[in-house]
C-alpha positions as CSV (number, residue, x, y, z in Angstrom):
1,M,105.2,24.3,-80.0
2,T,103.4,23.0,-83.0
3,E,104.3,24.2,-86.5
4,P,101.6,26.6,-87.9
5,T,99.7,25.0,-90.8
6,R,100.4,26.4,-94.2
7,P,97.5,28.4,-95.5
8,T,95.8,26.8,-98.4
9,A,95.8,28.3,-101.9
10,R,93.3,30.7,-103.3
11,A,91.4,29.1,-106.1
12,V,90.2,30.7,-109.3
13,M,87.8,28.7,-111.4
14,V,86.8,29.0,-115.0
15,L,83.3,27.8,-115.8
16,G,81.6,27.9,-119.1
17,T,78.0,28.3,-120.3
18,T,78.6,25.6,-122.9
19,S,81.3,23.2,-124.0
20,G,83.7,25.0,-126.3
21,A,83.2,28.4,-124.6
22,G,86.9,28.9,-124.1
23,K,87.5,27.5,-120.6
24,S,90.7,25.6,-121.4
25,W,92.6,28.4,-123.1
26,L,91.5,30.9,-120.5
27,A,92.6,28.7,-117.6
28,T,95.9,28.3,-119.4
29,A,96.3,32.0,-119.7
30,L,95.4,32.5,-116.0
31,C,98.1,29.9,-115.0
32,R,100.8,31.9,-116.8
33,W,99.4,35.3,-115.6
34,Y,99.5,34.3,-112.0
35,A,102.8,32.6,-112.3
36,R,104.3,35.8,-113.7
37,Q,103.2,37.6,-110.5
38,G,105.7,35.4,-108.6
39,L,103.0,33.0,-107.3
40,K,103.3,29.2,-107.1
41,V,100.5,28.0,-109.3
42,A,98.9,24.6,-110.3
43,P,96.0,23.7,-112.6
44,F,93.2,21.3,-111.7
45,K,90.3,19.7,-113.5
46,A,88.5,17.1,-111.4
47,Q,87.4,15.1,-114.5
48,N,88.2,15.5,-118.1
49,M,86.8,13.7,-121.1
50,S,89.3,13.6,-123.9
51,N,91.4,11.3,-126.0
52,N,94.2,13.8,-126.0
53,A,96.5,12.8,-123.1
54,R,100.1,13.2,-122.0
55,V,102.4,11.1,-119.9
56,V,103.2,12.6,-116.5
57,P,104.5,11.4,-113.0
58,G,102.1,9.5,-110.9
59,P,102.0,7.9,-107.4
60,G,104.9,5.9,-106.2
61,G,107.2,7.0,-109.1
62,R,105.0,5.4,-111.7
63,L,104.0,7.2,-114.9
64,G,100.4,8.0,-115.6
65,E,98.3,10.1,-118.0
66,I,96.3,13.3,-117.8
67,G,94.3,15.3,-120.3
68,S,96.5,17.4,-122.6
69,A,94.8,20.6,-121.5
70,Q,96.0,20.2,-117.9
71,Y,99.4,19.2,-119.1
72,F,99.7,22.5,-121.0
73,Q,98.2,24.4,-118.1
74,A,100.9,23.0,-115.8
75,L,103.6,24.1,-118.2
76,A,102.0,27.6,-118.4
77,A,102.0,27.6,-114.6
78,K,105.7,26.7,-114.6
79,A,104.8,23.6,-112.6
80,L,105.8,20.0,-113.1
81,P,102.7,18.2,-114.4
82,D,101.4,15.3,-112.3
83,V,98.3,13.1,-112.2
84,R,96.6,15.1,-109.4
85,M,96.0,18.0,-111.8
86,N,93.5,15.8,-113.6
87,P,92.7,12.9,-111.3
88,V,89.9,11.5,-113.5
89,L,90.3,11.2,-117.3
90,L,87.6,9.5,-119.4
91,K,88.8,8.4,-122.8
92,P,85.8,7.6,-125.1
93,E,86.1,4.3,-126.9
94,N,82.7,4.5,-128.6
95,D,79.5,6.5,-128.3
96,T,78.4,4.7,-125.1
97,A,81.6,3.6,-123.3
98,S,84.8,5.2,-122.1
99,Q,88.0,4.0,-120.5
100,V,88.3,5.4,-117.0
101,V,91.8,6.6,-115.9
102,V,92.1,7.4,-112.2
103,L,95.2,9.2,-110.9
104,G,96.9,8.2,-114.2
105,E,96.0,4.5,-114.3
106,V,93.3,2.7,-116.1
107,S,90.5,1.4,-113.8
108,P,88.7,-1.3,-115.7
109,D,86.2,-2.0,-113.0
110,L,84.9,1.6,-113.0
111,A,84.1,1.5,-116.7
112,A,81.1,-0.7,-116.0
113,V,79.7,1.3,-113.1
114,P,76.7,3.5,-113.9
115,W,77.5,7.2,-114.3
116,R,75.9,8.5,-111.2
117,E,77.2,5.8,-108.9
118,R,80.7,6.2,-110.5
119,S,80.7,9.9,-109.7
120,E,80.2,9.2,-106.0
121,R,83.1,6.9,-106.0
122,L,85.4,9.2,-107.9
123,W,84.6,12.5,-106.1
124,P,86.6,11.6,-102.9
125,L,89.7,10.8,-105.0
126,A,89.3,14.0,-106.9
127,Q,88.8,16.0,-103.7
128,D,91.9,14.6,-102.1
129,A,93.9,15.6,-105.2
130,L,92.5,19.1,-105.0
131,Q,93.2,19.5,-101.4
132,S,96.8,18.3,-101.8
133,L,97.4,20.8,-104.6
134,M,95.9,23.6,-102.5
135,A,98.2,22.8,-99.6
136,E,101.2,23.1,-101.8
137,N,100.5,26.2,-103.9
138,D,99.5,29.9,-103.7
139,V,97.0,29.7,-106.5
140,V,95.1,26.8,-108.0
141,V,93.4,27.5,-111.4
142,I,90.5,25.2,-111.8
143,E,88.8,24.4,-115.1
144,G,85.1,23.2,-115.1
145,A,83.5,20.9,-117.7
146,G,80.7,21.6,-120.1
147,S,78.1,23.7,-118.2
148,P,77.5,23.9,-114.4
149,A,73.8,24.3,-115.0
150,E,72.9,20.9,-116.4
151,I,70.2,20.4,-113.8
152,N,69.6,16.8,-114.8
153,L,73.2,16.0,-113.8
154,H,73.6,18.4,-110.9
155,A,73.4,15.7,-108.2
156,S,76.2,13.7,-109.6
157,D,78.3,16.6,-111.2
158,Y,81.5,16.9,-109.1
159,V,83.5,18.7,-111.8
160,N,81.8,22.1,-111.6
161,M,80.1,23.5,-108.5
162,R,81.0,20.7,-106.1
163,T,84.6,21.4,-106.8
164,A,84.0,25.2,-106.7
165,Q,82.5,24.9,-103.2
166,A,85.2,22.5,-102.0
167,A,87.9,25.0,-103.0
168,N,85.8,28.1,-102.1
169,A,86.8,29.3,-105.6
170,A,86.4,32.7,-107.1
171,C,84.5,31.7,-110.3
172,L,84.5,33.2,-113.8
173,L,81.7,32.3,-116.1
174,V,82.7,32.3,-119.8
175,S,80.3,32.5,-122.8
176,D,81.2,32.4,-126.5
177,I,79.5,35.5,-127.9
178,D,80.3,34.5,-131.5
179,R,77.7,31.8,-131.2
180,G,75.0,34.3,-130.3
181,G,72.8,34.3,-127.2
182,A,75.7,35.1,-124.8
183,F,73.7,37.3,-122.4
184,A,70.9,34.6,-122.2
185,H,73.5,31.9,-121.6
186,L,75.1,33.9,-118.8
187,Y,71.8,34.9,-117.2
188,G,70.2,31.4,-117.6
189,T,73.3,29.7,-116.1
190,H,73.3,32.1,-113.2
191,Q,69.6,31.5,-112.5
192,L,69.9,27.7,-112.6
193,L,72.6,27.6,-110.0
194,Q,71.8,27.2,-106.3
195,P,72.0,30.4,-104.2
196,A,75.2,29.2,-102.5
197,E,76.7,28.5,-105.9
198,R,75.8,31.8,-107.4
199,A,77.6,33.5,-104.5
200,L,80.9,32.1,-105.9
201,L,80.5,33.9,-109.3
202,R,82.9,36.8,-109.3
203,G,82.6,37.8,-113.0
204,F,81.3,37.1,-116.5
205,V,83.6,36.9,-119.5
206,L,82.4,37.4,-123.1
207,N,84.7,35.5,-125.4
208,R,85.4,35.6,-129.1
209,F,83.8,39.1,-129.7
210,R,84.1,40.6,-133.1
211,G,83.2,44.2,-133.8
212,D,82.9,47.5,-131.9
213,V,82.8,46.7,-128.1
214,R,80.5,49.7,-127.6
215,L,77.7,47.8,-129.4
216,L,77.5,45.6,-126.3
217,E,76.0,48.4,-124.2
218,P,73.8,48.5,-122.2
219,G,73.9,44.7,-122.0
220,P,76.7,44.2,-119.4
221,A,75.2,46.9,-117.1
222,Q,71.7,45.3,-117.4
223,L,73.2,41.9,-116.7
224,M,74.9,43.3,-113.6
225,A,71.6,44.8,-112.4
226,M,69.8,41.5,-112.8
227,T,72.5,39.2,-111.3
228,G,74.9,41.4,-109.2
229,V,77.8,39.9,-111.3
230,P,80.0,42.3,-113.3
231,T,81.4,41.6,-116.8
232,L,85.1,41.6,-116.1
233,A,86.3,41.1,-119.7
234,V,85.3,41.2,-123.3
235,L,87.9,39.1,-125.2
236,P,88.3,39.7,-128.9
237,M,88.2,36.8,-131.4
238,W,91.7,35.4,-131.5
239,R,92.2,32.3,-133.8
240,G,96.0,32.4,-133.7
241,H,96.6,32.1,-130.0
242,G,98.7,28.9,-130.5
243,L,97.1,26.4,-128.2
244,P,95.5,23.2,-129.7
245,E,91.8,22.9,-129.6
246,E,90.9,20.4,-126.9
247,D,87.3,19.5,-127.7
248,G,87.5,18.6,-131.4
249,L,88.5,19.5,-134.9
250,H,87.8,22.9,-136.4
251,D,87.2,23.6,-140.1
252,E,87.0,19.9,-140.9
253,G,87.5,19.2,-144.6
254,A,88.9,22.7,-145.4
255,W,92.5,23.4,-146.2
256,Q,93.9,25.5,-143.3
257,R,97.0,27.7,-143.7
258,S,98.8,29.9,-141.2
259,D,97.6,33.5,-141.0
260,G,98.9,35.6,-143.8
261,D,100.4,32.7,-145.7
262,A,98.9,33.0,-149.2
263,A,101.5,30.8,-150.8
264,A,101.3,27.7,-148.7
265,S,102.5,24.8,-150.9
266,L,102.7,21.6,-148.9
267,R,99.3,20.0,-148.4
268,I,99.0,17.6,-145.4
269,A,95.8,15.6,-144.8
270,V,95.2,14.1,-141.4
271,V,92.6,11.3,-141.4
272,A,90.0,12.3,-138.8
273,Y,88.5,9.0,-137.8
274,P,85.8,8.9,-135.0
275,R,88.2,7.9,-132.2
276,L,91.1,10.1,-133.2
277,S,93.5,10.7,-130.3
278,N,96.3,13.1,-129.5
279,L,95.2,15.6,-132.2
280,D,96.9,18.3,-130.2
281,E,100.3,17.2,-131.5
282,F,99.4,18.6,-134.9
283,Q,98.9,22.2,-133.6
284,P,102.4,23.3,-134.8
285,L,101.5,22.4,-138.4
286,R,98.5,24.8,-138.2
287,R,100.9,27.6,-137.5
288,L,103.7,26.6,-140.0
289,R,104.2,28.8,-143.0
290,G,104.3,26.9,-146.2
291,V,101.9,24.2,-145.0
292,Q,98.2,23.7,-145.5
293,L,96.5,21.2,-143.1
294,R,93.2,19.4,-143.6
295,W,91.2,17.1,-141.3
296,A,89.9,14.5,-143.8
297,R,86.7,12.4,-143.2
298,S,86.2,11.1,-146.7
299,A,88.2,9.7,-149.6
300,A,87.5,12.9,-151.6
301,E,89.1,15.0,-148.9
302,L,92.4,13.1,-149.3
303,S,92.6,14.1,-152.9
304,G,95.3,16.7,-153.7
305,S,97.3,15.8,-150.6
306,D,101.1,15.7,-150.6
307,W,101.2,13.9,-147.3
308,I,98.6,11.6,-145.7
309,V,98.9,11.2,-142.0
310,L,97.1,8.4,-139.9
311,P,97.1,9.8,-136.3
312,G,96.6,8.0,-133.0
313,S,93.4,6.2,-132.3
314,K,91.6,5.2,-129.1
315,H,90.1,2.2,-130.9
316,T,92.4,1.2,-133.7
317,S,90.4,-1.7,-135.1
318,G,87.1,0.3,-135.1
319,D,88.7,3.3,-136.7
320,L,90.4,1.1,-139.3
321,A,87.0,-0.4,-140.2
322,W,85.6,3.2,-140.5
323,L,88.5,4.2,-142.8
324,R,87.7,1.3,-145.1
325,E,84.0,2.1,-145.1
326,Q,84.9,5.6,-146.4
327,G,87.1,4.1,-149.2
328,M,90.2,5.7,-147.8
329,D,92.2,2.5,-147.9
330,A,92.3,2.5,-151.7
331,V,93.4,6.1,-151.7
332,L,96.2,5.4,-149.3
333,S,97.4,2.4,-151.3
334,R,97.5,4.5,-154.5
335,H,99.3,7.3,-152.6
336,A,101.9,5.0,-151.3
337,A,102.3,3.2,-154.7
338,A,103.1,6.6,-156.2
339,S,105.9,7.0,-153.6
340,R,104.1,9.9,-151.9
341,P,104.6,10.2,-148.1
342,V,102.3,8.3,-145.7
343,L,102.9,8.8,-142.0
344,G,101.3,6.6,-139.3
345,L,101.6,7.6,-135.6
346,C,100.8,5.1,-132.9
347,G,97.4,3.7,-133.8
348,G,98.1,4.9,-137.3
349,L,101.2,2.8,-137.4
350,Q,99.3,-0.2,-136.3
351,M,96.7,0.3,-139.1
352,L,99.6,0.4,-141.7
353,G,100.7,-3.1,-140.8
354,E,99.6,-6.5,-142.0
355,A,97.3,-7.5,-139.1
356,L,95.8,-6.5,-135.7
357,V,95.6,-9.3,-133.2
358,D,93.6,-8.9,-129.9
359,P,93.9,-12.1,-127.9
360,H,92.8,-10.4,-124.6
361,G,89.8,-8.5,-125.9
362,V,91.3,-5.1,-125.3
363,E,89.4,-3.6,-128.2
364,G,86.2,-5.6,-127.9
365,E,84.8,-9.0,-127.2
366,N,84.3,-11.9,-129.6
367,G,87.3,-11.0,-131.7
368,E,86.2,-7.5,-132.5
369,G,89.8,-6.2,-132.2
370,N,91.2,-8.6,-134.8
371,A,91.5,-7.2,-138.3
372,P,93.7,-7.2,-141.4
373,G,95.8,-4.1,-141.7
374,L,96.4,-1.9,-144.7
375,G,99.4,-3.9,-145.7
376,L,101.7,-1.0,-146.2
377,L,104.2,-2.0,-143.5
378,P,105.2,-5.7,-142.8
379,L,104.2,-5.5,-139.1
380,V,101.8,-7.5,-136.9
381,T,100.4,-5.7,-133.8
382,A,99.1,-7.5,-130.7
383,F,97.1,-5.6,-128.1
384,E,98.2,-6.3,-124.5
385,P,96.1,-5.7,-121.4
386,D,98.7,-3.5,-119.8
387,K,99.0,0.0,-121.3
388,L,102.5,1.1,-122.0
389,L,103.2,4.7,-120.8
390,R,106.6,6.3,-121.1
391,H,108.6,9.4,-122.1
392,T,110.7,8.6,-125.1
393,D,114.1,10.0,-126.1
394,A,113.8,9.0,-129.8
395,R,116.5,9.1,-132.5
396,F,116.0,8.4,-136.2
397,D,118.2,5.8,-137.9
398,T,119.2,6.5,-141.5
399,V,115.9,6.9,-143.3
400,A,115.4,7.1,-147.0
401,H,113.2,8.6,-149.7
402,E,111.0,11.6,-148.7
403,W,112.0,11.1,-145.1
404,S,115.8,11.2,-145.5
405,M,116.1,14.7,-143.9
406,L,115.1,13.1,-140.6
407,S,118.2,10.8,-140.5
408,G,120.0,11.2,-137.2
409,V,117.4,13.7,-135.8
410,R,116.5,13.3,-132.1
411,F,113.3,14.4,-130.4
412,A,111.6,14.1,-127.0
413,G,108.3,12.3,-127.3
414,Y,105.9,10.1,-125.4
415,E,104.1,6.8,-125.8
416,I,100.6,5.7,-124.7
417,R,99.5,2.4,-126.2
418,H,98.3,-1.1,-125.7
419,G,99.7,-2.4,-129.0
420,R,103.1,-4.1,-129.4
421,S,104.3,-4.4,-133.0
422,V,106.8,-6.8,-134.5
423,Q,108.0,-7.6,-138.0
424,H,105.9,-10.2,-139.9
425,P,108.0,-13.4,-140.0
426,A,107.0,-14.4,-143.5
427,L,107.6,-11.0,-145.2
428,P,110.7,-9.0,-146.1
429,P,111.3,-6.8,-143.1
430,A,110.8,-3.0,-143.0
431,A,113.8,-0.8,-142.2
432,V,114.0,0.3,-138.6
433,A,113.5,4.1,-138.7
434,L,113.3,5.2,-135.1
435,R,114.7,3.9,-131.8
436,N,114.4,4.9,-128.2
437,A,117.3,5.6,-125.8
438,E,117.6,1.8,-125.1
439,G,117.9,1.1,-128.8
440,E,114.5,-0.6,-129.1
441,P,112.8,-0.1,-132.5
442,I,109.7,2.1,-132.2
443,G,109.4,3.1,-135.9
444,W,109.7,1.4,-139.3
445,Q,109.8,2.5,-142.9
446,R,109.1,0.9,-146.3
447,G,109.5,3.2,-149.2
448,S,107.6,6.4,-148.6
449,V,105.6,4.9,-145.8
450,L,106.8,5.7,-142.2
451,G,105.2,4.5,-139.0
452,L,106.2,5.7,-135.5
453,Y,105.1,4.9,-132.0
454,A,106.4,8.1,-130.5
455,H,104.0,11.0,-130.2
456,G,105.3,14.6,-130.3
457,L,107.1,14.5,-133.7
458,F,105.8,17.9,-134.8
459,E,106.4,19.5,-131.4
460,S,110.1,19.2,-131.9
461,T,112.1,22.2,-133.2
462,E,114.7,19.9,-134.7
463,V,112.1,17.9,-136.6
464,L,110.4,21.0,-137.9
465,R,113.7,22.4,-139.1
466,A,114.6,19.1,-140.8
467,L,111.3,18.6,-142.5
468,F,110.3,22.2,-143.3
469,G,113.3,24.3,-142.8
470,A,111.1,26.3,-140.4
471,R,110.1,26.8,-136.8
472,V,107.1,28.0,-134.9
473,R,106.6,30.0,-131.8
474,S,107.8,28.2,-128.7
475,L,105.3,27.1,-126.1
476,E,106.8,29.7,-123.7
477,A,106.1,32.4,-126.2
478,V,102.5,31.1,-126.6
479,F,101.9,31.1,-122.9
480,D,103.3,34.6,-122.5
481,G,101.1,35.8,-125.4
482,L,98.0,34.4,-123.6
483,A,98.9,36.1,-120.4
484,D,99.5,39.4,-122.2
485,F,96.2,39.1,-123.9
486,I,94.1,38.7,-120.8
487,D,96.2,41.4,-119.1
488,R,95.0,43.8,-121.8
489,H,91.4,42.9,-121.8
490,F,90.4,42.2,-118.2
491,E,89.3,45.1,-116.1
492,P,92.4,46.7,-114.5
493,G,93.2,44.9,-111.2
494,A,90.4,42.3,-111.6
495,L,92.6,39.3,-111.8
496,M,94.5,40.1,-108.5
497,Q,91.2,41.1,-106.9
498,L,90.0,37.5,-107.5
499,L,92.6,36.4,-105.0
500,A,92.2,39.3,-102.6
501,D,88.4,39.0,-102.2
502,A,87.5,35.6,-101.0
503,P,84.0,34.6,-101.9
504,P,81.7,33.9,-98.9
505,D,82.3,30.5,-97.5
506,T,79.3,28.5,-98.3
507,G,80.1,26.0,-95.7
508,K,79.8,23.1,-98.1
509,K,83.1,21.3,-98.5
510,D,82.0,17.9,-99.8
């Protein structure tokens, strides 16, 4: 007698009328909501384009990387993140090229393949990952990308409706009503989909609404009459939900303080160069009382800062050249000379050194990756072809000056880098500031300048307590808050009904 096959999961998919409509945070909220119903839940996004990535388990015990959004969605789902949840990750290196990461590992050959041809190669891999997750879970919460109605890309778009059909997903379509034109966006997207694709739409969601919800009438009823799709939720504007913004910086150039914090005193400027990566690790600072945060794109926007932070970069030499073009190098030098704190993280650490050396052309051909550094730390960084990916149990050595409160503090972080940094042999060495569990130096200090290879510094409760004497909401509290929010604002019973009422099987599984 053969064993009965395990039924596959029900899939709920979040589509958006535009980029930035709110897909990522809604998918995260759904992951936690369904997990709280006692269901086994996993997130999925066939392809993400982001320089915000996390280190997770991959095939054969190796570590790989996925987009940060799917990492947080997995945590919200109370699932162990793995590379299948975001099988394809595109990491932009410039305006016309991206590094292609497949099942957690860089695939150099695919980067040169034209977009449409590349999609046809990647879809079978993404589909396999989806099917394996559906075989292991009760619910798979799927996030789309951009808009599913880009008719010029429809034939090669496997992230939206091809995935929806493969999973027979109950689809929600989200529009940002704060931008205006939400009803037109919803109706237009519905009309541009193929009939079999429209049949998968189970509900519209109006996101970021401000005002009296009664003012929307009779819009949702008219939209229902024209499309047959109900509006299942009107979600109020909620800036303080606690998740990092995936798609970019918000309020660039403006000082941001936590809600209700009129007396914020410490000003931290994060240099927002074009290929900034891992910006999500600064989210706790946006919610920390007593701190004002600014994303700086000019020398003038660094003025008045107590701290200057150089974050990670997907293209260190290119972003360093941009920084110099803006005149920020001079501001950084004066800031450090005045013994005011400068912090470099990963690519930012590399910029603070004496030189960048790129013998293998990792950052460009013809020596494009070679560059003098800012000279604030006596380090030389060489870029290696193999990317280093690892979780890091980090511990600060005895550190001095403005950073002394970190002495002896431990935190759990992660590393994603091609660069390897060593002390410059002809210069007085910097003090080792941070070591991993094996005792290897991964951070250095000279005066008020601190450079670290470990990401995740500000996500540590211990670090926040040491630096600021404060703490922020835990991720668990953030996820539960998201689930509570959608529970209040979706139509009663609608979220479970998405699982109970399977959309009609369109018959298209590839």
